[in-house]
One Martini backbone bead per residue (centre of mass of N, CA, C, O) as a GRO file, in nm:
protein
  128
    1MET     BB    1   1.669  -0.723   0.423
    2THR     BB    2   1.452  -0.573   0.236
    3GLU     BB    3   1.211  -0.356   0.247
    4VAL     BB    4   0.844  -0.417   0.162
    5ILE     BB    5   0.717  -0.213   0.371
    6HIS     BB    6   0.540   0.100   0.325
    7GLU     BB    7   0.399   0.416   0.380
    8ALA     BB    8   0.548   0.539   0.119
    9ALA     BB    9   0.614   0.671  -0.191
   10ASP     BB   10   0.844   0.792  -0.433
   11GLY     BB   11   0.628   0.732  -0.655
   12SER     BB   12   0.459   0.538  -0.825
   13VAL     BB   13   0.147   0.349  -0.798
   14THR     BB   14   0.026   0.022  -0.816
   15PRO     BB   15  -0.266  -0.128  -0.846
   16VAL     BB   16  -0.438  -0.386  -0.653
   17HIS     BB   17  -0.677  -0.634  -0.755
   18ALA     BB   18  -0.860  -0.833  -0.546
   19LEU     BB   19  -1.014  -1.135  -0.675
   20GLN     BB   20  -1.282  -1.310  -0.720
   21VAL     BB   21  -1.445  -1.507  -0.930
   22SER     BB   22  -1.732  -1.359  -0.884
   23GLU     BB   23  -1.600  -1.053  -0.952
   24LEU     BB   24  -1.471  -1.035  -1.235
   25ALA     BB   25  -1.692  -0.960  -1.442
   26ALA     BB   26  -1.775  -0.687  -1.312
   27PHE     BB   27  -1.498  -0.555  -1.322
   28LEU     BB   28  -1.454  -0.573  -1.634
   29ASP     BB   29  -1.721  -0.426  -1.720
   30ALA     BB   30  -1.635  -0.147  -1.565
   31GLY     BB   31  -1.407  -0.132  -1.750
   32PRO     BB   32  -1.205  -0.138  -1.993
   33ALA     BB   33  -1.186  -0.313  -2.283
   34PHE     BB   34  -0.886  -0.379  -2.272
   35LEU     BB   35  -0.886  -0.541  -2.004
   36LYS     BB   36  -1.074  -0.766  -2.094
   37ALA     BB   37  -0.903  -0.858  -2.338
   38PHE     BB   38  -0.642  -0.913  -2.176
   39ALA     BB   39  -0.763  -1.127  -1.986
   40ASP     BB   40  -0.853  -1.321  -2.210
   41LEU     BB   41  -0.575  -1.363  -2.346
   42HIS     BB   42  -0.452  -1.465  -2.044
   43GLU     BB   43  -0.664  -1.634  -1.883
   44PHE     BB   44  -0.809  -1.471  -1.659
   45LYS     BB   45  -0.993  -1.617  -1.354
   46ALA     BB   46  -0.914  -1.573  -1.040
   47LYS     BB   47  -0.727  -1.760  -0.938
   48SER     BB   48  -0.535  -1.870  -0.705
   49GLY     BB   49  -0.245  -1.665  -0.762
   50GLN     BB   50  -0.328  -1.506  -0.996
   51VAL     BB   51  -0.159  -1.290  -1.244
   52LEU     BB   52  -0.217  -0.949  -1.381
   53VAL     BB   53  -0.028  -0.731  -1.582
   54ALA     BB   54  -0.133  -0.420  -1.678
   55PRO     BB   55  -0.083  -0.204  -1.927
   56ASN     BB   56   0.002   0.077  -2.071
   57ALA     BB   57   0.087   0.269  -2.345
   58LEU     BB   58   0.409   0.237  -2.248
   59GLY     BB   59   0.432  -0.061  -2.088
   60ASN     BB   60   0.353  -0.015  -1.809
   61ALA     BB   61   0.235  -0.064  -1.508
   62ASP     BB   62  -0.108   0.000  -1.422
   63GLN     BB   63  -0.224  -0.289  -1.324
   64VAL     BB   64  -0.343  -0.542  -1.087
   65LEU     BB   65  -0.446  -0.878  -1.099
   66PHE     BB   66  -0.571  -1.080  -0.820
   67GLY     BB   67  -0.626  -1.402  -0.734
   68LEU     BB   68  -0.855  -1.578  -0.482
   69GLY     BB   69  -1.082  -1.730  -0.575
   70ASP     BB   70  -1.349  -1.846  -0.377
   71THR     BB   71  -1.162  -1.831  -0.103
   72PRO     BB   72  -1.053  -1.583   0.082
   73THR     BB   73  -0.712  -1.511   0.183
   74ALA     BB   74  -0.436  -1.362   0.310
   75GLN     BB   75  -0.225  -1.592   0.231
   76ALA     BB   76  -0.239  -1.552  -0.081
   77PHE     BB   77  -0.025  -1.303  -0.079
   78ARG     BB   78   0.241  -1.475  -0.090
   79ALA     BB   79   0.245  -1.498  -0.418
   80LEU     BB   80   0.282  -1.204  -0.530
   81PRO     BB   81   0.591  -1.108  -0.529
   82ALA     BB   82   0.698  -1.332  -0.740
   83LYS     BB   83   0.491  -1.193  -0.981
   84LEU     BB   84   0.640  -0.916  -0.963
   85PRO     BB   85   0.763  -0.639  -1.048
   86PRO     BB   86   0.936  -0.393  -0.977
   87GLY     BB   87   0.783  -0.186  -0.721
   88ASP     BB   88   0.490  -0.007  -0.637
   89TYR     BB   89   0.221  -0.120  -0.420
   90GLN     BB   90  -0.149  -0.127  -0.389
   91ILE     BB   91  -0.431  -0.209  -0.225
   92ALA     BB   92  -0.738  -0.134  -0.373
   93ALA     BB   93  -0.876  -0.432  -0.365
   94ALA     BB   94  -1.067  -0.618  -0.117
   95PRO     BB   95  -1.220  -0.827   0.058
   96GLU     BB   96  -1.416  -0.864   0.297
   97GLY     BB   97  -1.237  -0.971   0.600
   98LEU     BB   98  -0.963  -0.862   0.522
   99VAL     BB   99  -0.674  -0.790   0.677
  100ARG     BB  100  -0.424  -0.571   0.612
  101ALA     BB  101  -0.207  -0.686   0.805
  102ASP     BB  102  -0.222  -0.976   0.688
  103ILE     BB  103  -0.144  -0.899   0.401
  104ALA     BB  104   0.133  -0.777   0.469
  105LEU     BB  105   0.252  -1.031   0.598
  106ALA     BB  106   0.223  -1.214   0.350
  107PHE     BB  107   0.396  -1.041   0.163
  108ALA     BB  108   0.655  -1.055   0.334
  109LEU     BB  109   0.684  -1.364   0.332
  110GLY     BB  110   0.693  -1.381   0.011
  111SER     BB  111   0.966  -1.192  -0.003
  112TYR     BB  112   1.148  -1.388   0.107
  113LYS     BB  113   1.513  -1.405   0.104
  114PHE     BB  114   1.810  -1.570   0.105
  115ASP     BB  115   2.078  -1.300   0.108
  116ARG     BB  116   2.341  -1.287   0.283
  117TYR     BB  117   2.557  -1.389   0.033
  118LYS     BB  118   2.442  -1.156  -0.143
  119SER     BB  119   2.372  -0.926  -0.338
  120HIS     BB  120   2.163  -0.604  -0.319
  121GLY     BB  121   2.070  -0.499  -0.625
  122ALA     BB  122   1.785  -0.604  -0.632
  123ALA     BB  123   1.476  -0.530  -0.699
  124ARG     BB  124   1.154  -0.500  -0.538
  125PRO     BB  125   0.859  -0.544  -0.434
  126ARG     BB  126   0.629  -0.301  -0.289
  127LEU     BB  127   0.428  -0.218  -0.010
  128ILE     BB  128   0.192   0.063   0.060
   0.00000   0.00000   0.00000
């Protein structure tokens, strides 16, 4: 299995903002108008497991919004790797009380694929 948790990135890192439903409006109001319009267009409501990959002007992933629902748990991060394009990601914001080691473990568990008998050419999302 390819390593999905790394100490440092080789290139650029995309920030992941883990948000509760109650935090979403304030987060979007504090950011650029484009992000709020993009979230509205894609009906991002910060429901548990919901992911929004927001692009930059070149169409590359600029930031990720990850919904935690009303009650955040570290295990919610198990859903994240399956919904991200390949690249390096870093948890930029997460609610207090969630231990980063537990988030990393959940991300790693969600990244697991039984690929013993398959080629290993496909890139995966990595957590920095």
